[in-house]
N, C-alpha and C positions, 0 to 999 in steps of 0.2 A: 331774529339778530341773532346768534349763538357762536361768542367770540371763544374761541377753546387754545388755551396761554400751556405750551411745554414747554417746561423747562429742565435746564442741563441738557437739550435735546441735539443729537449727534455727538463726531470726532471731536467737535470743538467747545460743548457742554454750552450752544445757543439757546436761544428763547424761539418756539416756532407756534406762531400766530395763525390759524385757521377762522377764520371770521363764515360761518355759513348763513345765509342768506336763504331762509327758508319758510316758501309760502305754501301755505296747504289750502285747499278749495277743494269744499266739499259740495256735492250737487246730487238730487234726487228725482227718479219718476215713480217716485210714489213706495214701491215696495224693495228698494234696493239704493241702498245709497253708493257715491263713487268718488271716495275720498284720495284726491291727487296732490300729494306730496313732492316736493322735487327739492333739490339742497343741491345749492350754487357755494362750494368754498372759493372764498380769496385766502389767497394763503401767503406769506410770508417766511421762508422757508432760511437760517444762518447757513455761514458759510461749512463747508465741509471738511474743509484745510486749513491752515494756518493764513495761504496768501490766498485764496477761493474768494467768491461773491457770494451775497447772499443774493437768494430769488425772492421774487414776488410777482404774482400775477390768480388766473384765474386757476382753477383747480379741474378736475371731470366731475360732469355733472350728475346728478343721478335723480331719478324719477320715479316714483311707486305708484302705481292705484290699489288702493286698498276697496275690496268691494264686499261691502257687508248690508245685513239686513236691514232697512227701514224703520223694521217694526221696533218700539221702546221693548229693553231687556236688562233685566238685571247685570247681564255680563256680556259687551259690547265686541264684539268683533269681527275684522275684518284680513281677509286673505287676498294678492292680487299681483300681477309681475313685475316686477321690479328692472330698471335699466338703464346701462352708467354709459355715457358717450363720451369718449377723448376728445374732449375739449380743453385740457392742460395748453397754459401758453407756454409751458417750456418741459422739458423733456422729465426735469428734476420733479414737477408736480404732479404727476398722473405717470402713468402708462401707456402704451400705445397699442392700444384693442379698446374694440368695443366689449362691454361683457352684459349679459343679462341671467334675470334669476328670478325667485319668487318670494313675495315676504310675505307676515302675517304677525295682525295686532289683537291683543286680547285688552281686554279692562275692565274693573268692579269697582263703584263707587259705594263701599259700606258703611255708612255713618258720615263721619268725617275723615274717613282714607280715601284715597285714591290708590289703587294698586293694579298693573298691568305690566306686559311685558310687549317687544317688537323683535322682531327676528328675521337674518335675509338672508341669501345666499347669491353668489352671482358668481357663473362663468363667463371667461371668455368664448366668445367665439369667433368673432376676428378682428387680425392685427397682428404684431411683430410680436406680444406680450403674453405670457401665460398669468390668467388670474381666474384664483379659487378662492375663495374669499368669504368669510363668515363676520356676521354681526348680531351681536345680541345686547341687548337694552332691556334691562329691566326698570321699572319707575315704582317711587312709594311718595306717597304727600300725606299729610298729617296737617288738616284745616284747624287753623284757629282764630279767637277773633282778632277785627279789625282789617281783615284781608290778608295776614300772614298765615304762611303754612312751613310745614319743614318739609324737605326731600332731598332725594337720592334718587339718581338717575345716571348710572355708571355705564360706558360704551365698552363695551370687551366687543374684542376681535380677533379673528383668529386668521393670517396668512398660508393654505394649506401647500402654495410653493413653496414655502421655508422652512429650512431645517429645523428639527423638532424645538431644538433650544428657543428659536430666532421667533417658534410659532405667535403665541397669546401675547394680548396686549391685556390685563385685566387690573382694572383697578378700583378701589373701593373706597366711599365716600359720601359725601351729604353737603347739605347748608340749607339756606332760608330763601323763602321769596316774599313777594306784596304783592295782593289785585289792587290797581290804582285807577285814578282817571288823571287825563290831561286834560281839563275842559269837557267835554260830552263825550273823549276816546279814553274807553277802557285799556287799559296796561295792565301786561302781566311783568316783573322784574326777579331775577334770581341769581343770587352767586354760589358756586359748591365747589371743595376742593377735594382732591383725590391724593392717592398715593397709590401705584404701582406694585401690587406683590407680583407680578410677570411681566416680565415685559423685554423685549427684544436690546440688544445692546446700544442698538444705537439713540433707544428712547430715555429719559430722564426718570427720576422716581417720581416727581409728582407734576400735576396740569391747573390750571383752573379755569374755570368756565362760569361768561357772565353772559349773560341770554335775556336780552329785549324783546317781549313779542307786544303786539299790535292787535286787537281784538275786536272780532265782527260778530259778536253774538245773531243767532235769527231771532228779526223783530223789531232785533234795539236800534 
């Protein structure tokens, strides 16, 4: 469960909240891993005009299948298809288009570090709206004692359909997290803050991320 809060968003400088419900389900045939990752955004968008209304509902759902070798390796990687469904419950919360593309992820865990990146691009292939969207996320964790860690994992996006000055959103920042248990259930909680060094006009300077994961390690 990942809550992204954008401050001073839109012409009325309101607060934009997006709760991403992100189940990840891996399975294997012994030679290849299939890692299913779904993102279901529940959105609260502030009003766009002084006498307008805010909008709340479901955004467009994205599903990715990363295919990776099952054999253990110092470098873990995966690549596979991405599909975005026009599931938004309001026109302001998504686009009227089916989109598809390709995604790739890779990571290494040298010592106390976890270092990796995810990249994908999707293009519309059906519907009324044109979509050509890039997403790039690098992630760096430094693990400390007691389950604590330092982390940075900004989500960089580019809308290739937008004008050049309105195309990129590039946040920088980071935060901290902790692995813990509630009873027998392993959990991972983290907080990060980001400043946008490049952004469209309607996006604010700052965003916050609160994340809570329910972990189900193999064999646990």
